[in-house]
Every structure is written in C-alpha cells, then in structure tokens.
N, C-alpha and C positions, 0 to 999 in steps of 0.2 A: 504494499500497500503505499502509494507517495506521501511523504512527509508533510504535506499542507492536509491530506486528510486525516495524518495523525494527530497534528495540533488540533483542528479543529476539534475531534473527539477529547481532545485532553482538557479543553475548556469543561466538560461537562465536569459535574463533581455528583459522586465519584465517578471516574473512566468507568465506562461498562467492560462485560465480556471477558473477552482474552487483552483488554488494555487497559483491565483494574490495576492500581499501584496499589502495592504492598510492601511490605518491611522486606520482602526476598528481593525487588526489583527498584526500588524505589533511588539507587544511586545508578542505576543503569539507563543508556539512552534508549528509545526516547522518552521514557516513563520522566525521567530527570527533568524534564520540562514544564511539567507540572507539579512536581511534587519537591522541588525546590522553592517553591511559590506556597506550598500547602503542607509545611512539615507538621504544623499540627492536625491536621487529620488524618496522621498517620502515628505521632508518636506522643507521647504525653508530655505539655507543657508547664513553664510557668511565665505568668507576662512581665515585662519588664518597664514599669511605667516611664512615659515620660511626661512633658508637658502640653497637653492638648491646647492649652491659648499662649503657647510659648510666641513671641513676636519675633522670631526669627526670620528674616528674611532673606535668598540671595540678592542681591545684586546682578544683574544681569547685561551681559555686553555680548551677546550670543554671535559665533561667531561661523560658517559653513566651513568644517573641516573633514566633509564626506570626500573629497575628493584629496586629498594631503599623499604625496606621494610617499612611503616607508622605503628605506633603502634598508634591506638585509639579506647580510651575507650574498651578496653580487644581484639579490632578485629586488624588482620592486613592484611593490602592490598598494591600491590604492586603500585608506583606511576602511571604507564600509566593506571592501571584501577581506579585509584581514578579519574586522568584528563576524563574519561570516564563517568562516575559516574556523573560527576560535571559540565559536557558539555563544557569543556576547551578550550578554541579555539586558546590562546598563552599562553606558560608561557616560563619566562626568570628569569634567576637567576645570578648575578652579585656577587661576591665576589671579596675582595680587589681592584677592579677597572679590574676586569678579568671577561669576558663572561663565565660561567660555564656549562651552559645546554639553550638549548632552544628546544624550541616543539612549533610545527604549525598544526592546524588542520581547518577543516572547511572552506575551500577557505581562511584563512587566512595567511599572508605572513609578512617578519619583516617588509614590506613598504604600508600595509594595510590599511587604516582608520578605525577605529573601533570604536564603540560611548562607551564611558567609563562612561557613566550615572554621580552619584555622586563624581567622582573621579574630575569632571568638578568641584567642588566645592573645590575639595584641591587645584588645579590649579588655580581657582582663588583668593585664600588667596596669594597665592606666589607673585600675582601680586599685590595688596593689601598692601603686606609686601615691595613690592620696591616703591610703592608710596607713602608710612608714610615714608620711611625714605630719600624720597623728599619731603617732607612735603607737599604735596599736597593732601592729605587726612589726620584727625587728626582724631583717634579711639573714645575720648571723645565728638565729635561734634552730638548732634544729627539729626537724619536722617533728619527731617522736616525743618532744616536749611538748608541741602544741597538739598534736592529735595522737596519742598513745598508743590508739592500734593499729599504728606502723611499726611497732616493737618487734623485731625480727625479720622485717621486711626490708627492701630495698635504698627505703626512706628512712630507717632508722637513725641514723647518723648526716646524712646530709639535710644540708644547711637551707633555709629558703632559696638564697640566692642561687645554689645548685640547682635549684625547682626550677627558677625563672630563666635561668642561660642553661638549661638543657645537658645538662653533665653531672648528672644523676647514673652511678655506676649499677646498671641494671641490666638483665637478662630477657629486655621484652625486644619483640622486633615489630615493628612497623611496615608491616606486609601488606600494602592494599590490594595485594592480589586475591589475598584470601585464605592463602595455603597455608599460615603461620597458625597453629594451634591456640598460642597465648592471644593472638590478634582476633581470632573467632571469640575468644572465652571474654575479651574484651568489649567486644561490639556487642556478643548478650549480653552482658552486663549493663550497658547503660541502655539498652531496653533502643536497639537501633536495629538489631538483627532480631531474627526468630532465635530464641537458643534450640538447642538440642535437648530433650530430657536430662540427660548426665552433665550438661554446662547449667542448666537450673541448679542442681542440686550442689555442684561444684561453688559455685556464686550467687548471693543470693540476690548481689545487685554492684553499682560500682565503688560503693565504698571497699566495702567487704575484697572485689578486686584490688584494689588500691593497698588494702591491710595486707595482701599476700603476696603483692610484686617481687619476683626473686632476684635477689642480690649478684654482683658477681666479687669476685678477687680484689677488682683495681679499686684504685681509691675516689673519693668526690673529685669531681674541678678538672681532672687530667683528659676527659676527653668528651668532647660532644658528641650526644647521640639523644638524634631526632626522637621522642617519644611523647605521644600524645597525653596519656595517661598522669603524666607530671603535671600538666595545665588544669586537667579535671582535679588532680591533690590539692592544686593551689585555691580553686570553688572551697574544697573541702576547706582550708585552712583562712580561707575570707572566713566562711562561716563562722569557723570553731573560734576564731581570734575576736570577731566583732560580736558574736552573740546573735546575729540576722543571716537571715536568707539570701543566698547569693542575690538572686535576682531584685529582692529587696533592697537592697544595700548598692547594688547596680544603680540602678534607680534614683535614690538619695542623694548618692556622692559623685556619679557622672552624667547620669542620660538627662534627667530633672536641670540639675544647672547648667549644662549646657547648652539647653533650648532640644533637646530631641523631641520631636510632637507627635509622629505617627506611631502606631500599633510598633511592638518588639516582643520576644518572647527567646524563652531560654528552652532545651528539650531537658526532662528531668527522667531520671527512670522508674523502678514503679515505688518507691521507694522517696521518690523526690529529691535523691541526687543530684544536681544540676550537671549540665555537660559544660563547664567549662571551657572545655578544649575546643568544642567545635558546633555547638548547639543552637547558636545565639541566630536568631532572623531579623534582621531589622531593612525598612526601607532602603534605598538608594541616598535620598537626599540626607534625612537622617545619620546615614555613614560616613557622609559626606561634611556632618557637620563634625562628629566624632575626629574625621583626619585633619581637618583644616584648624580644629584646635590641638592636634598635634603641631600641626606646620606651627602656629602663632606659640608653642612653646606653653601651652596648657591655658591661653588666655583669652576668652572671651568677652567684649563688653567691658573692659577693662577686670574682669571678673579673674582671679586667677585661682583657675578648676585646678588643672593637674600642678603639680609643682613642677616649677621649671629646669630645676634642677634634675629632675625624674627623664624630663625627656633630652637635656644636655647629655646625659649617661648614656640613653638608648644610642643617641644621633653619634656620640664621637669616643666613648668609652675605646679605647686604645687595644688591650691586650685581646689578640685573638689567637692564642697557643691553643686553647681548647678545642674552638672551631677547626683551626687548620686540622686537629687532630682526630679526622675521623674518617672512616670507612672508604667513603664516597664521594669526594669533595668535587660535585657538578656545579653546584649553585652557589656563583659570587667568590670565585678561588682566591681574590684576594681581599674579601669580607670579614662579615664576625655578625655574631647571635647575641644581643643584648636582652635580656626583659622581654623575650618573645617577637621581636623585633629585630631584619636583619640589616645588617649595614651592608651598602653593594660594594664599597670599594671600589666606585666610580668615580669620574671626575671633578661631579658637581658635589663630591659628598650625599649622594641620594640614599635613602635610608626606606623600607617598606615591609608590607604585612602579606603575608601570603596563605592562602587558604586552598585545598585539594578543589579540582575541578573548573578551576580558572578564576578565583577571586583575589581580588590585587588592592592595596591600599599604596602607592606610589607618592612620595613626599624630596622633593627636590630643594633642600632650602633654601641655594644658592638664585633662582630664577624663581621662588615664591609659587611654587606650583605644587597643586595637590590636585591625584587622579584616582577614581575609585573606579573598580572595575567587575563587575557582576557575570557572573556567568552557569551555564548548566553542561558543559564540554563532559564527553563521554566517557575521557579518562582519568582517573584522578591526580596523575601525576605525568606531565608532558613538557619536559625540559627544552624538547626544540620549540614548542607553542609560547613556553615560557622567554626562552630570548627572543623569541618575534616580538612578544611583547616588550621588552625591555628595548628594544628598536622603537618601538611604538610612541612610549613614553619620551626616548632619548628627542625624537623627532617634532614631536609637540613641544616639546623645550626649548628645542633649535627655534623654530613657528613662532612663539611667542614672548621670545625673550627683547 
C-alpha cells in the first residue's frame, strides 16, 4: 500500500485492523508516524504542566529556506529533500531571538506533543542543575546514599556526577537491535515493550531493574559508556532528593518558569516511575522555548531559571578523557559529553542534545542560533543521517550569520 494511504489510515485513532499500533510495533515504520505523536494512547503517562496563560510569543521574521542547497560529502541537496529523506516532522530555526524558519509534516503542528526520546535526558539535566543550585542535590554524593535500594548494584559507589556524564561502570548493553537480553529486560521494565512472563517475574518495574543493574570491575569515571538507565536513575534521584514526583518538580522549576504553554507528559511504568531517559513528549514550540533558554544561559525575560554556571559547564567543560575512552567513537571524535549534552568539537563550539529516531537540539552560541528537529525515522540510530543533519545545521548557520 502506498505511504500516503498508510498515512491516511494512521490519522484514525486507533488505527484499524493490520495497521493497529501496539507495544510490539510502535517504534517501527510506518506505525511510528502516528505513535510518536500519540504515546499516551499506548503507555501510561504523567502530565508535565506548563503555563497555559504564558505570554511568551516568538518574534517572527520568517524566511523561505526550503530551496537552500546543502553541500554534504560531495553531494548537493535542497533542504526539503533532506527533510523528506530524514523523515522530519518538525524543524524550527531561531536566530538572534527571532523565529526565522518553521516546517511541519506528518500530522505535527506547533502545539502537538511529540516524543523526544533522549532529548528527555538533556531536559532532565537542566532540572538537576536547578536542584544543585538550590543545594537539594550534591553531585559528589554516592548514589546509594540517596537511594539505598541501589546497594550492591553498579550504582552503589557511583556519584551523581558519574551518572550525569555516562561514566558509571556497568554491564548494561544499549542495544537498539533488541538482541541483548538486558536491554529487553530494561525496555519491558519501563512499560515500553510487552514483557514476557519470565521478565515480569524478574523485574517488577523500572526502579527494581535499576536496583539490580550489574557492575564491572572497572572504576567509575574512567570510561564513557552510553547507558539510558542512568538517566532514569537520575529521575529517581530527583524524586528521592526533592520529595516530589519527577513530573511535578519538572513543571514547577523548569516548564512553568520558562513559559512552556502546551501539553507535555512523560511515560511511567506500571508503578508510576518516570522514564526520565526518553519518555517526554512536548510540542515543537515548547521545546524551542527550552532550547533557546539554554542558548541564553538559563535566562528568560530577565529571570535566571537555570544557573548560568550549569550551562557554561555543559558548553565548555574541557576534560574529555572519559568520552574519548569509549568502545566505538563515531559521534564527535573531538567532542565530549557533559551532563547529558554533547560538545561537538566543531569550530563554532556548537553543543547539542540527540535522541533516537532523529530528534535534535542544536545550539551555535557564536552565531546565536538554536535549531530544533523532531522526526519519525525508521532506524533508532543512523550515523550517516546524523552527519547529513550536522551539515544542514552548519549551512543554516552560514546563511544566517
């Protein structure tokens, strides 16, 4: 059946017959075209409330960048063809505080909640920065001091800083092919996949999985090892340290003060544990508000919402020894990973957040540029597509500088 017919079917809720979206297929193409905008119809969620009366409005000075030529590895493509090739659902460009370009596709609008996957990690880090500033969280504290249930696990002697920078020594395998048993167990514990009966007996929920994460003999802080459970643990740390639910305190300290306006939510497991690593759905406009807030060092309307020092550390922390000491260094070979954000190592000191299936926050501080991209790409990770989008981001910066 042609894609346009499938898309037509996907607009119905729920999709009928053989096009029924379920926990077995919601991250697969073409089902993801519908599911990435309708996660709460598949998985339990908790609302992250914004301020519906927010008076934040973008100043618009829109340009038509559709025919912009992107030079990438000897090939020339116009911007719209790149969007199509990369299954882009929304693309927003903010330059010097003005919205210069917007693109929406595949049922996505400015106010449509779209799952952002691992960009959730980057937003969770911003909340941690606020809590550190308020002395609710200390980065040098061992995890098991905050969450006693983690004693005996990989997290027992790891610090909050180790968790933030993905250098906890664990035996977890981030395997999006779904072959690794520990990754299957993890996804089942979050409520994102249908669990086998045996898995249901092994792990009662996300927190139980985190409490049993196996450790290695390597010391913490030595090696960058991307591991999504660390960011879910961060959500648990936030709750235990603050005494509030993740969704509630995210709303109170970040979303409402920043002026987030439209619906947002986070997936939870059957016991209510938040998927801080990848479960946030938020509208394109609201994600741009938060991304621009980061570019402006945590300040909005003269209000300091995120500590400037937290953003400065994300952007300019120099020691990348742990990051370079990873098993497969493909992304940003001169870069770094700090507090759930990537330093690119590029000439303009760009930094970014990246989520599977094509989600991006891209910030170029030198050119005062913020870009948000939301997608429903078929592959969780595609380095070639990522590199193509990096060329897009650079070309836009060159055109608007």
